[in-house]
N, C-alpha and C positions, 0 to 999 in steps of 0.2 A: 415350239421345240422345248422339251423338258430341260431342266437344269443339267441332268446327267447327259443328255444328248449333246448339249452345247459344250460341256466340259470335254467329252470325248472327241467331238468334231474339232474343237480348238487344238487338242493334242494331236490329232491325226493330220492337221494342216501342216505339221512338220514333215518334211520329205522322208525322214528316217523312220517314222512311225507307221507300221503296217496296220496295227489295230489295237484298240484299247478295250478292256473288259472291266466292268464294275461288278464285283462279286460279293455276296454276303460271306461272312467268316464261316458259315455253315456249308459253303460251296454252291449256293444257289446263284444262278446268273441273274443279275439285276438289270444290266444294260450292256449291249454291244451293238455295233452295226456291221460287224464282221460276218461275212457269209461263207467264206472259203474254208472255215475250220468246223470241226464238230464242237460247237461252242459250249454245250452243256457239260460234256466230259472235261473240256479244257478248264472251265470254271471250277469244277470240283477238284481237279488236280492242282490248280493254283492255290486253292484254300488249303489243301493237304500239305503242299510244299511250305506255305507260310506257317501253318500250325506246327509242322515238324521243326522248322528252323527256330521258331519261338521257344519250343520245348528244349531244343538242344542248347540254345543260348542261355536259357534259364538254368540248365544243368551245370553250365560252367560259370554261372554267376555274372553273366554279362547283360542281363535284361533283354529287352526287345531288340531284334535286329533292325537296322535302318532300312535294309532292302535285301532282296535275294536276286541274284543275277544268274541265269542259266545261259551259258555261252555255247552257241553252235558255230558251225563253220562260217555261215553268212548272216545268220539271224540270232538274236538274243531275246530272252524273255526276262522282263523286270517285274518283280512282284513286291509290293509294299503295302503296309497298312494304310487305310484311308478312314480313320476314325475307329471307334471301338467296335462297330458292327460290320464294317466293309473293308474290302481291299481293292487295290487297283493292279491289274496285270496288263502289261504292255508288250507287244511284239515289236521289236526294233530291228531294222536292217542296219547292220554295221555298228559303229561305236556308240555305246550307251552314254559314255561320259559327256559327250557333246550336248546331249539333250536331257540329262538327268534332272537339271533344275526345273525344266518344264514338266517332267513327270511328277516330281515332288510337289510342284505347285498345283497340278491337277488333283493329286491325292488330298491335299489340304482343302481344296474346293469341294471335293466329294464329302470329306468329313464334315465340313460346315453345312453342306446341303442336307446330309443325313440327320443332322441335329435339329433341323427346323421342325 
């Protein structure tokens, strides 16, 4: 099992996490085990959302955003940077606040794996 695979599997072990995606900041899918979505377009859209949020925050002088949360009726998408080259996008069922620490920890692991 690759480092990325283990990171995503550990994250998905949480009942609220439907799927995790490791994506390059260029929008290329690096790793996911999700099969129910159109993963390649999802990866590209996630990178676009993060890039747009970073640009908007820079425009108002706030630096990089900590995270982006897209809230739906039952599901949410959390996107955050995972090092200088990658991002982590996670589909969450229900409340993001309960598991954000685990998502942030996974992003840090991805960042350190990418630097090896």
